[in-house]
N, C-alpha and C positions, 0 to 999 in steps of 0.2 A: 595456582591461581587460575580460575576458569576464564575462558575467553567469552566476552559478551557479544552476542551476534547482533548484526544490524538488520533491521527490517524496514520495509517501505510499504505504506498503506496507500492504495489509490483512492480516488474520490468516492467510489462506490462503497468502500468500507466505512469511511467517515460519515457518510450520509445514511447508512443502513438504519440507524435508530428512527429515522423519519419515515421509513417505509411501512407498509401494512403489517403490523405485528401479529395479526390473526393468522398469517401464513406461517406454518411451522418452520420452513427453511429460513425465512427472514428473521423470525424470532431467535432461532439458534445462532444465526450469523451476528445478530445484535448482542446476544449473550457472549459469544466468542470475542467480539470486539471489546466488550467491557473487561473481559479477562486480560486481553492484550493491553488495554489502557493501564490496567493495574500493574502489569509486568513492566511497562514503560516507566510508570511513576516509581516503581521499586528498583529501577535500573537493572532489571534482569535481562532486558533487551534494549537496544539503542534504536530510537526512531530516526529515520532519515526522511526529510521532506524535500520539496523542490519548488522552483519557480513555476513549474507546470501546474502543480496542485494549487498554488496561490492564484494563478491566473484563472484556472477553471472555477475556483471558489469565488473569485471576485465577480464572476458572471452569474452567480446564483441569485435569483430574484427574491429569495426568501431570507429576510434579515436574520431570523433566529437560526436558521440552518447555516447561513454564512458565518455568523459569529461562533457557532458551535465548532465548525471545522477550523476556524482561526484559533480558537482556544485549544482544541486538541492538537493541532499541528504545531502550536507554540511549544509543545513538549519535545519537539525534534532537537536532537543534538547537532544535526547538520542540515543545511538547506543547499541542495545542489542546484546550480543555475544552468540554464541552457547555454551551451557554448558550441563551438564547431565540432568537438568530439561527440557531444550528445546528439547534435543534428545528424552527423554522419551515421552514427550507430542507429538512430531512429529510422533513417532512410533504408538501411539494410533490413531492419525488422519489418518495415512496411512491405518490402519486396518479398518477405516470407509470409505475408498475409496478416500481419498485425495491424490493427487500425492506427491511424496517424497519432491521435492523442495518447493511446495506450503505448505506442512505440516510444513516444517522448518520456512517459513515466518510467517505462522499463529501462530505457537508456540511462536515465538519471540514476536509477537504482543500481544498475550494473557499474556505472562509473564511480558511484559512491562506495562500492564494495559490499553491498548488501548480500546477505545469504538468502533472504526470503523477500518475496514480493507478494503481498496479500491483496486479493481482489475478490469481488463477488461476481465477476464477469466470466461465465463459463467458456465463452468463445476465446478469450485471452488465455485461459488455463489450457485449453486444447491446442492452441496455436504455438505457444512458446515452449521450447525445449532446449535449454542450454544447461550445461553441467554446473556452472558456478552460481546460478541464481535459480532457486526453486520458486515457482509461481503456484501459490496455493490459495484456496478458499480459507477464510478466517477459522472456520470450524475445523477443517483438516489441519491447519497449523496448530490449534490448541490440542487436538486429539493425538497428532503424530509427533509433535516437536516439543511441546511445553515440558514434558517429563524429562527430556534429554538435556534441556538447557537450564534447569533449576539449580 
């Protein structure tokens, strides 16, 4: 029996379909996101969400985008809440140069036992280097990982 891996998608991934699709990178990231959604629906990967994502999304002024993220994140198997362990780990990540909101997302993913954290944020990808959680762009996840977890 194969082990199904846990993944965490940050806000940038969920909102990618609303960005300028005439830019090749954005279009590819949107396509990768659609592949990942299919994998979640087929239960080939387990989606983890968090109260951080829900809070960020609640502040989105665009109703359609906010509802889209709610609908997609409702596919999550687990919703990690911010607690003292998450806050402590996020503070350590901030000291390593990770932005505050990103640190909370990453800390939630780590504590939930995710293998992959997907983001469109190049700064976060460059800053975070821990062995138990790989931070990847959605396109890189599809190209490098999908064949290994099918």
